[in-house]
Every structure is written in structure tokens, then in C-alpha cells.
C-alpha positions, 0 to 999 in steps of 0.5 A: 351578844348580851354585851351589844352596845345597841341591844337595849335600844334596838329592842326599846325601839322594838315595842314602841314600834308596835306602840305605834303600828297599834296607834297607827291601826286605830287613828286610820280606824278613826279617819274613816270618820272624816270622809262624811265629815264636812270640815274634812277640806279645810279640817284643821286636826288632819293638815297638822297631822299631816304636815307632823308625819311629814315632819318624821319622815323627812327627819328619818330619811335625813337620819338614815341617809336617804333624801 
């Protein structure tokens, strides 16, 4: 198993995944403030973020053969 060609990358990705989970939790807490923001409906930051997440999900699904 020590000579597995994907081990290094999977370990790296696992670490990055942990960082992403923590960042998403912080973001979710911060986004709770949006509920009282008068600009919520037209917020460019939230719209850009949602579009970015949609693109990431689509790319992951495409790369892994999901639709």
C-alpha cells in the first residue's frame, strides 16, 4: 500500500476536504446574517457564490460520470 500511486493525492484531498468543511461551516454561520440584510434578494456576493457552487457541483458530477 505504501507504493500506491494515488495515496499521496487522496491524503492531500482528504486534508483539503477537512479545511473546506470547516470553511463551509463558518460561511453558513456568517450567511445567517443575510436573513436580516435589506439587500438579500439582489446581493451580488450571494449570487456569485451560488453560481460558483453550482459550477463546482456540475464539474464534479461530470468528472465522476454523474449527471
